[in-house]
C-alpha positions in Angstrom: -6.4 47.3 -101.0 -6.1 46.4 -104.7 -3.7 48.5 -106.7 -5.1 50.6 -109.6 -3.1 51.8 -112.5 -3.7 53.7 -115.7 -4.0 51.4 -118.7 -4.6 53.9 -121.4 -3.6 57.5 -120.8 -6.0 58.9 -123.4 -9.1 57.2 -121.9 -7.9 57.2 -118.2 -9.3 53.7 -117.8 -8.3 52.1 -114.5 -7.5 48.4 -114.1 -7.6 46.6 -110.8 -4.7 44.1 -110.3 -6.1 41.0 -108.7 -3.8 39.5 -106.1 -5.1 35.9 -105.8 -2.8 34.6 -103.1 -3.3 37.6 -100.8 -7.1 37.6 -101.4 -7.3 33.9 -100.6 -5.4 34.4 -97.4 -7.7 37.2 -96.4 -10.8 35.1 -97.1 -9.4 32.2 -95.1 -8.6 34.6 -92.2 -12.2 35.8 -92.2 -13.5 32.3 -92.1 -11.2 31.3 -89.2 -11.7 34.4 -87.2 -13.3 34.0 -83.7 -15.5 37.0 -84.0 -19.0 37.6 -85.3 -19.3 36.5 -88.9 -19.8 39.2 -91.6 -21.9 39.0 -94.7 -20.0 38.7 -97.9 -20.9 42.2 -98.9 -19.0 43.5 -95.9 -16.1 41.1 -96.5 -15.8 42.2 -100.1 -15.8 45.9 -99.1 -13.1 45.3 -96.5 -10.9 43.4 -99.0 -11.5 45.9 -101.7 -12.9 43.8 -104.5 -16.5 43.4 -105.8 -18.4 40.4 -104.3 -18.9 38.9 -107.7 -15.1 38.8 -108.3 -14.5 37.0 -105.0 -17.3 34.5 -105.8 -15.8 33.9 -109.3 -12.3 33.2 -108.0 -13.1 31.6 -104.6 -16.7 30.1 -104.7 -16.1 27.6 -101.9 -14.6 30.1 -99.5 -17.3 32.6 -100.2 -20.1 30.1 -99.7 -18.5 28.9 -96.4 -18.3 32.5 -95.2 -21.9 33.1 -96.2 -23.0 29.9 -94.5 -21.3 30.9 -91.2 -23.1 34.3 -91.4 -26.5 32.7 -92.0 -25.9 30.2 -89.2 -25.0 33.0 -86.8 -28.1 35.0 -87.8 -30.4 32.0 -87.3 -28.9 31.3 -83.8 -29.3 34.9 -82.9 -32.9 34.9 -84.0 -33.6 31.8 -82.0 -32.1 33.3 -78.9 -34.2 36.4 -79.2 -37.3 34.3 -79.7 -36.6 32.3 -76.6 -36.3 35.5 -74.5 -39.6 36.8 -75.8 -41.5 33.5 -75.6 -40.2 31.2 -72.8 -40.5 27.5 -73.3 -44.0 26.1 -72.8 -45.8 29.4 -73.5 -47.4 30.3 -76.8 -48.3 33.7 -78.3 -52.0 32.8 -78.7 
């Protein structure tokens, strides 16, 4: 998780320190994992940074993670459709 610290004691404003190397490694691990892909919203929540921050710093990795998720969801949808409508049969 990102570390937070008090920047100005009178305002109690919190600043999130961004650990670029650690975050990049975590994103690469998500991309290389052999489990069901996650949407970037879930990845960002797990890592502890807003999704927009991850996209700003690592756009290619984030797009690759999103593409894997979309691909998995499309394949899953096709499998479900094939079990409902076997080949050669139509819904009409």
